[in-house]
PyMOL commands that place a pseudoatom at each C-alpha (Angstrom):
pseudoatom trace, name=CA, resn=MET, resi=1, chain=A, elem=C, hetatm=0, pos=[0.106, 0.052, -0.090]
pseudoatom trace, name=CA, resn=LEU, resi=2, chain=A, elem=C, hetatm=0, pos=[1.321, 3.554, -0.830]
pseudoatom trace, name=CA, resn=THR, resi=3, chain=A, elem=C, hetatm=0, pos=[2.117, 5.574, 2.215]
pseudoatom trace, name=CA, resn=ALA, resi=4, chain=A, elem=C, hetatm=0, pos=[1.265, 9.373, 2.101]
pseudoatom trace, name=CA, resn=MET, resi=5, chain=A, elem=C, hetatm=0, pos=[-2.099, 10.894, 1.270]
pseudoatom trace, name=CA, resn=LEU, resi=6, chain=A, elem=C, hetatm=0, pos=[-2.918, 11.972, -2.259]
pseudoatom trace, name=CA, resn=PRO, resi=7, chain=A, elem=C, hetatm=0, pos=[-3.331, 15.957, -2.582]
pseudoatom trace, name=CA, resn=GLU, resi=8, chain=A, elem=C, hetatm=0, pos=[-6.642, 17.219, -1.916]
pseudoatom trace, name=CA, resn=GLU, resi=9, chain=A, elem=C, hetatm=0, pos=[-7.404, 17.951, -5.477]
pseudoatom trace, name=CA, resn=LEU, resi=10, chain=A, elem=C, hetatm=0, pos=[-6.873, 14.155, -6.248]
pseudoatom trace, name=CA, resn=SER, resi=11, chain=A, elem=C, hetatm=0, pos=[-8.993, 12.889, -3.256]
pseudoatom trace, name=CA, resn=PHE, resi=12, chain=A, elem=C, hetatm=0, pos=[-12.444, 12.261, -4.950]
pseudoatom trace, name=CA, resn=ARG, resi=13, chain=A, elem=C, hetatm=0, pos=[-13.849, 12.221, -1.419]
pseudoatom trace, name=CA, resn=ARG, resi=14, chain=A, elem=C, hetatm=0, pos=[-17.408, 12.142, -2.718]
pseudoatom trace, name=CA, resn=PHE, resi=15, chain=A, elem=C, hetatm=0, pos=[-16.696, 8.857, -4.476]
pseudoatom trace, name=CA, resn=GLU, resi=16, chain=A, elem=C, hetatm=0, pos=[-15.172, 7.109, -1.321]
pseudoatom trace, name=CA, resn=SER, resi=17, chain=A, elem=C, hetatm=0, pos=[-18.455, 6.454, 0.146]
pseudoatom trace, name=CA, resn=ARG, resi=18, chain=A, elem=C, hetatm=0, pos=[-19.111, 3.326, -1.895]
pseudoatom trace, name=CA, resn=SER, resi=19, chain=A, elem=C, hetatm=0, pos=[-16.718, 0.261, -1.725]
pseudoatom trace, name=CA, resn=GLY, resi=20, chain=A, elem=C, hetatm=0, pos=[-14.179, 0.299, -4.246]
pseudoatom trace, name=CA, resn=LEU, resi=21, chain=A, elem=C, hetatm=0, pos=[-14.490, 3.860, -5.601]
pseudoatom trace, name=CA, resn=GLY, resi=22, chain=A, elem=C, hetatm=0, pos=[-11.718, 5.067, -3.494]
pseudoatom trace, name=CA, resn=ALA, resi=23, chain=A, elem=C, hetatm=0, pos=[-9.547, 3.464, -6.025]
pseudoatom trace, name=CA, resn=LEU, resi=24, chain=A, elem=C, hetatm=0, pos=[-10.463, 6.019, -8.823]
pseudoatom trace, name=CA, resn=PRO, resi=25, chain=A, elem=C, hetatm=0, pos=[-7.838, 8.641, -7.861]
pseudoatom trace, name=CA, resn=GLY, resi=26, chain=A, elem=C, hetatm=0, pos=[-4.944, 6.254, -8.116]
pseudoatom trace, name=CA, resn=ILE, resi=27, chain=A, elem=C, hetatm=0, pos=[-6.374, 4.792, -11.334]
pseudoatom trace, name=CA, resn=ILE, resi=28, chain=A, elem=C, hetatm=0, pos=[-6.752, 8.040, -13.126]
pseudoatom trace, name=CA, resn=HIS, resi=29, chain=A, elem=C, hetatm=0, pos=[-3.617, 9.497, -11.687]
pseudoatom trace, name=CA, resn=PHE, resi=30, chain=A, elem=C, hetatm=0, pos=[-1.252, 6.451, -12.148]
pseudoatom trace, name=CA, resn=SER, resi=31, chain=A, elem=C, hetatm=0, pos=[-2.724, 4.215, -14.749]
pseudoatom trace, name=CA, resn=MET, resi=32, chain=A, elem=C, hetatm=0, pos=[-0.579, 4.386, -17.872]
pseudoatom trace, name=CA, resn=SER, resi=33, chain=A, elem=C, hetatm=0, pos=[-3.667, 3.657, -20.161]
pseudoatom trace, name=CA, resn=PHE, resi=34, chain=A, elem=C, hetatm=0, pos=[-5.917, 6.326, -18.635]
pseudoatom trace, name=CA, resn=ARG, resi=35, chain=A, elem=C, hetatm=0, pos=[-3.215, 9.139, -18.284]
pseudoatom trace, name=CA, resn=ASN, resi=36, chain=A, elem=C, hetatm=0, pos=[-2.353, 8.705, -21.927]
pseudoatom trace, name=CA, resn=ALA, resi=37, chain=A, elem=C, hetatm=0, pos=[-6.104, 8.516, -23.028]
pseudoatom trace, name=CA, resn=ILE, resi=38, chain=A, elem=C, hetatm=0, pos=[-6.823, 11.632, -21.071]
pseudoatom trace, name=CA, resn=ARG, resi=39, chain=A, elem=C, hetatm=0, pos=[-3.578, 13.296, -22.565]
pseudoatom trace, name=CA, resn=CYS, resi=40, chain=A, elem=C, hetatm=0, pos=[-5.228, 12.410, -26.037]
pseudoatom trace, name=CA, resn=GLY, resi=41, chain=A, elem=C, hetatm=0, pos=[-8.432, 14.187, -24.851]
pseudoatom trace, name=CA, resn=TYR, resi=42, chain=A, elem=C, hetatm=0, pos=[-10.564, 10.950, -24.838]
pseudoatom trace, name=CA, resn=MET, resi=43, chain=A, elem=C, hetatm=0, pos=[-12.425, 8.708, -22.318]
pseudoatom trace, name=CA, resn=PRO, resi=44, chain=A, elem=C, hetatm=0, pos=[-14.162, 5.637, -23.177]
pseudoatom trace, name=CA, resn=PRO, resi=45, chain=A, elem=C, hetatm=0, pos=[-17.970, 5.126, -22.656]
pseudoatom trace, name=CA, resn=LEU, resi=46, chain=A, elem=C, hetatm=0, pos=[-19.008, 3.834, -19.304]
pseudoatom trace, name=CA, resn=ARG, resi=47, chain=A, elem=C, hetatm=0, pos=[-19.434, 0.107, -20.468]
pseudoatom trace, name=CA, resn=ILE, resi=48, chain=A, elem=C, hetatm=0, pos=[-15.781, 0.194, -21.633]
pseudoatom trace, name=CA, resn=PHE, resi=49, chain=A, elem=C, hetatm=0, pos=[-14.515, 2.089, -18.608]
pseudoatom trace, name=CA, resn=ASN, resi=50, chain=A, elem=C, hetatm=0, pos=[-16.172, -0.549, -16.331]
pseudoatom trace, name=CA, resn=ALA, resi=51, chain=A, elem=C, hetatm=0, pos=[-14.800, -3.474, -18.411]
pseudoatom trace, name=CA, resn=PHE, resi=52, chain=A, elem=C, hetatm=0, pos=[-11.260, -2.137, -18.129]
pseudoatom trace, name=CA, resn=ILE, resi=53, chain=A, elem=C, hetatm=0, pos=[-11.850, -1.584, -14.322]
pseudoatom trace, name=CA, resn=ALA, resi=54, chain=A, elem=C, hetatm=0, pos=[-12.900, -5.227, -13.873]
pseudoatom trace, name=CA, resn=THR, resi=55, chain=A, elem=C, hetatm=0, pos=[-9.467, -6.306, -14.828]
pseudoatom trace, name=CA, resn=CYS, resi=56, chain=A, elem=C, hetatm=0, pos=[-8.202, -4.798, -11.672]
pseudoatom trace, name=CA, resn=ARG, resi=57, chain=A, elem=C, hetatm=0, pos=[-4.775, -3.823, -13.022]
pseudoatom trace, name=CA, resn=ASP, resi=58, chain=A, elem=C, hetatm=0, pos=[-2.738, -1.574, -15.245]
pseudoatom trace, name=CA, resn=ASP, resi=59, chain=A, elem=C, hetatm=0, pos=[0.688, -0.820, -15.733]
pseudoatom trace, name=CA, resn=ILE, resi=60, chain=A, elem=C, hetatm=0, pos=[1.858, 2.407, -14.003]
pseudoatom trace, name=CA, resn=ASP, resi=61, chain=A, elem=C, hetatm=0, pos=[2.701, 5.327, -16.210]
pseudoatom trace, name=CA, resn=GLU, resi=62, chain=A, elem=C, hetatm=0, pos=[6.556, 5.697, -15.963]
pseudoatom trace, name=CA, resn=GLU, resi=63, chain=A, elem=C, hetatm=0, pos=[6.282, 9.528, -15.304]
pseudoatom trace, name=CA, resn=ALA, resi=64, chain=A, elem=C, hetatm=0, pos=[3.677, 8.874, -12.437]
pseudoatom trace, name=CA, resn=GLN, resi=65, chain=A, elem=C, hetatm=0, pos=[6.146, 6.231, -10.824]
pseudoatom trace, name=CA, resn=GLU, resi=66, chain=A, elem=C, hetatm=0, pos=[7.907, 9.237, -9.270]
pseudoatom trace, name=CA, resn=SER, resi=67, chain=A, elem=C, hetatm=0, pos=[5.174, 9.998, -6.944]
pseudoatom trace, name=CA, resn=LEU, resi=68, chain=A, elem=C, hetatm=0, pos=[4.430, 6.436, -5.861]
pseudoatom trace, name=CA, resn=ASP, resi=69, chain=A, elem=C, hetatm=0, pos=[5.106, 7.303, -2.354]
pseudoatom trace, name=CA, resn=MET, resi=70, chain=A, elem=C, hetatm=0, pos=[1.727, 8.707, -2.063]
pseudoatom trace, name=CA, resn=GLU, resi=71, chain=A, elem=C, hetatm=0, pos=[-0.982, 6.601, -0.638]
pseudoatom trace, name=CA, resn=THR, resi=72, chain=A, elem=C, hetatm=0, pos=[-3.917, 5.933, -2.858]
pseudoatom trace, name=CA, resn=HIS, resi=73, chain=A, elem=C, hetatm=0, pos=[-6.971, 4.836, -1.200]
pseudoatom trace, name=CA, resn=ASP, resi=74, chain=A, elem=C, hetatm=0, pos=[-7.784, 1.084, -2.153]
pseudoatom trace, name=CA, resn=VAL, resi=75, chain=A, elem=C, hetatm=0, pos=[-4.965, 0.950, -4.672]
pseudoatom trace, name=CA, resn=ASN, resi=76, chain=A, elem=C, hetatm=0, pos=[-1.733, -0.904, -4.476]
pseudoatom trace, name=CA, resn=TRP, resi=77, chain=A, elem=C, hetatm=0, pos=[1.339, -1.027, -6.642]
pseudoatom trace, name=CA, resn=ASP, resi=78, chain=A, elem=C, hetatm=0, pos=[4.226, -3.515, -7.086]
pseudoatom trace, name=CA, resn=ALA, resi=79, chain=A, elem=C, hetatm=0, pos=[7.463, -2.669, -8.697]
pseudoatom trace, name=CA, resn=GLY, resi=80, chain=A, elem=C, hetatm=0, pos=[8.169, -5.764, -10.986]
pseudoatom trace, name=CA, resn=ALA, resi=81, chain=A, elem=C, hetatm=0, pos=[11.640, -6.794, -12.015]
pseudoatom trace, name=CA, resn=SER, resi=82, chain=A, elem=C, hetatm=0, pos=[10.880, -6.992, -15.708]
pseudoatom trace, name=CA, resn=VAL, resi=83, chain=A, elem=C, hetatm=0, pos=[7.648, -5.073, -16.392]
pseudoatom trace, name=CA, resn=GLY, resi=84, chain=A, elem=C, hetatm=0, pos=[7.975, -2.031, -14.324]
pseudoatom trace, name=CA, resn=ALA, resi=85, chain=A, elem=C, hetatm=0, pos=[5.374, -1.044, -11.615]
pseudoatom trace, name=CA, resn=VAL, resi=86, chain=A, elem=C, hetatm=0, pos=[1.904, -2.552, -11.744]
pseudoatom trace, name=CA, resn=LEU, resi=87, chain=A, elem=C, hetatm=0, pos=[-1.224, -0.958, -10.198]
pseudoatom trace, name=CA, resn=THR, resi=88, chain=A, elem=C, hetatm=0, pos=[-3.833, -3.165, -8.834]
pseudoatom trace, name=CA, resn=TRP, resi=89, chain=A, elem=C, hetatm=0, pos=[-7.345, -2.615, -7.178]
pseudoatom trace, name=CA, resn=SER, resi=90, chain=A, elem=C, hetatm=0, pos=[-10.196, -4.415, -6.022]
pseudoatom trace, name=CA, resn=GLU, resi=91, chain=A, elem=C, hetatm=0, pos=[-13.107, -4.871, -8.699]
pseudoatom trace, name=CA, resn=PHE, resi=92, chain=A, elem=C, hetatm=0, pos=[-15.832, -2.333, -8.729]
pseudoatom trace, name=CA, resn=GLU, resi=93, chain=A, elem=C, hetatm=0, pos=[-18.207, -0.784, -11.219]
pseudoatom trace, name=CA, resn=LEU, resi=94, chain=A, elem=C, hetatm=0, pos=[-19.331, 2.974, -11.722]
pseudoatom trace, name=CA, resn=GLU, resi=95, chain=A, elem=C, hetatm=0, pos=[-22.954, 3.770, -12.177]
pseudoatom trace, name=CA, resn=PRO, resi=96, chain=A, elem=C, hetatm=0, pos=[-23.820, 6.344, -14.969]
pseudoatom trace, name=CA, resn=THR, resi=97, chain=A, elem=C, hetatm=0, pos=[-24.208, 9.329, -12.362]
pseudoatom trace, name=CA, resn=GLU, resi=98, chain=A, elem=C, hetatm=0, pos=[-20.692, 8.408, -10.856]
pseudoatom trace, name=CA, resn=TYR, resi=99, chain=A, elem=C, hetatm=0, pos=[-19.142, 8.224, -14.272]
pseudoatom trace, name=CA, resn=ASP, resi=100, chain=A, elem=C, hetatm=0, pos=[-20.435, 11.658, -15.262]
pseudoatom trace, name=CA, resn=ARG, resi=101, chain=A, elem=C, hetatm=0, pos=[-18.940, 12.987, -11.921]
pseudoatom trace, name=CA, resn=LEU, resi=102, chain=A, elem=C, hetatm=0, pos=[-15.599, 11.454, -12.809]
pseudoatom trace, name=CA, resn=ILE, resi=103, chain=A, elem=C, hetatm=0, pos=[-15.721, 13.068, -16.290]
pseudoatom trace, name=CA, resn=ALA, resi=104, chain=A, elem=C, hetatm=0, pos=[-16.476, 16.446, -14.718]
pseudoatom trace, name=CA, resn=PHE, resi=105, chain=A, elem=C, hetatm=0, pos=[-13.487, 15.856, -12.409]
pseudoatom trace, name=CA, resn=ILE, resi=106, chain=A, elem=C, hetatm=0, pos=[-11.108, 14.914, -15.312]
pseudoatom trace, name=CA, resn=ASN, resi=107, chain=A, elem=C, hetatm=0, pos=[-12.260, 17.879, -17.244]
pseudoatom trace, name=CA, resn=LYS, resi=108, chain=A, elem=C, hetatm=0, pos=[-11.509, 20.279, -14.418]
pseudoatom trace, name=CA, resn=LYS, resi=109, chain=A, elem=C, hetatm=0, pos=[-8.304, 18.711, -13.213]
pseudoatom trace, name=CA, resn=TYR, resi=110, chain=A, elem=C, hetatm=0, pos=[-6.680, 17.549, -16.535]
pseudoatom trace, name=CA, resn=GLY, resi=111, chain=A, elem=C, hetatm=0, pos=[-8.472, 19.361, -19.188]
pseudoatom trace, name=CA, resn=GLU, resi=112, chain=A, elem=C, hetatm=0, pos=[-11.440, 18.539, -21.487]
pseudoatom trace, name=CA, resn=VAL, resi=113, chain=A, elem=C, hetatm=0, pos=[-11.996, 14.931, -22.601]
pseudoatom trace, name=CA, resn=GLU, resi=114, chain=A, elem=C, hetatm=0, pos=[-14.573, 13.665, -25.077]
pseudoatom trace, name=CA, resn=ILE, resi=115, chain=A, elem=C, hetatm=0, pos=[-16.501, 10.409, -24.372]
pseudoatom trace, name=CA, resn=GLU, resi=116, chain=A, elem=C, hetatm=0, pos=[-15.836, 8.556, -27.474]
pseudoatom trace, name=CA, resn=ASP, resi=117, chain=A, elem=C, hetatm=0, pos=[-16.367, 4.797, -28.521]
pseudoatom trace, name=CA, resn=PHE, resi=118, chain=A, elem=C, hetatm=0, pos=[-14.302, 4.744, -31.360]
pseudoatom trace, name=CA, resn=GLY, resi=119, chain=A, elem=C, hetatm=0, pos=[-16.547, 1.694, -32.560]
pseudoatom trace, name=CA, resn=ALA, resi=120, chain=A, elem=C, hetatm=0, pos=[-14.735, -0.503, -30.123]
pseudoatom trace, name=CA, resn=THR, resi=121, chain=A, elem=C, hetatm=0, pos=[-16.258, -3.522, -28.616]
pseudoatom trace, name=CA, resn=ASP, resi=122, chain=A, elem=C, hetatm=0, pos=[-13.723, -3.976, -25.709]
pseudoatom trace, name=CA, resn=TYR, resi=123, chain=A, elem=C, hetatm=0, pos=[-11.089, -1.898, -23.800]
pseudoatom trace, name=CA, resn=SER, resi=124, chain=A, elem=C, hetatm=0, pos=[-8.113, -3.152, -25.529]
pseudoatom trace, name=CA, resn=GLN, resi=125, chain=A, elem=C, hetatm=0, pos=[-9.614, -2.246, -28.949]
pseudoatom trace, name=CA, resn=TRP, resi=126, chain=A, elem=C, hetatm=0, pos=[-10.700, 1.090, -27.429]
pseudoatom trace, name=CA, resn=PHE, resi=127, chain=A, elem=C, hetatm=0, pos=[-7.280, 2.160, -26.327]
pseudoatom trace, name=CA, resn=THR, resi=128, chain=A, elem=C, hetatm=0, pos=[-5.695, 1.077, -29.659]
pseudoatom trace, name=CA, resn=LYS, resi=129, chain=A, elem=C, hetatm=0, pos=[-8.200, 3.100, -31.466]
pseudoatom trace, name=CA, resn=CYS, resi=130, chain=A, elem=C, hetatm=0, pos=[-7.908, 6.101, -29.134]
pseudoatom trace, name=CA, resn=PHE, resi=131, chain=A, elem=C, hetatm=0, pos=[-4.192, 6.233, -29.588]
pseudoatom trace, name=CA, resn=GLU, resi=132, chain=A, elem=C, hetatm=0, pos=[-4.417, 5.727, -33.426]
pseudoatom trace, name=CA, resn=ALA, resi=133, chain=A, elem=C, hetatm=0, pos=[-6.879, 8.708, -33.485]
pseudoatom trace, name=CA, resn=ASP, resi=134, chain=A, elem=C, hetatm=0, pos=[-4.484, 10.936, -31.528]
pseudoatom trace, name=CA, resn=ARG, resi=135, chain=A, elem=C, hetatm=0, pos=[-1.558, 10.197, -33.785]
pseudoatom trace, name=CA, resn=GLN, resi=136, chain=A, elem=C, hetatm=0, pos=[-3.772, 10.938, -36.945]
pseudoatom trace, name=CA, resn=ALA, resi=137, chain=A, elem=C, hetatm=0, pos=[-4.920, 14.310, -35.459]
pseudoatom trace, name=CA, resn=ARG, resi=138, chain=A, elem=C, hetatm=0, pos=[-1.346, 15.289, -34.836]
for i in range(1, 138): cmd.bond("trace and resi %d" % i, "trace and resi %d" % (i + 1))
show_as sticks, trace
zoom trace
């Protein structure tokens, strides 16, 4: 478990009332997949977000690894010898209103994102198409 509190602006205090949702700050701040998607200006639709969350793990963005001494509620990390650090959390699912609040938080904290499905049927395909769309836009 990480050992110091996340800064207030990353706390998601209103999400922590339901089991598992306290993991959101760590996922959004440290998850390589979502940090990169947010940088591209996109978030997946709720069904794809929830499918990804159900995996309960993601690589940690290399840039974010420098701040891994922070405690993220309900999120753990493991620095593996060959693959780098891996973020893990307990399975949970967001309701539509919770996802709307998450998107509003991301828009305020990190800049505007669009919810785009890219015609993807699963989270892996969504991330691939998200990053392809970003490369084509440049």
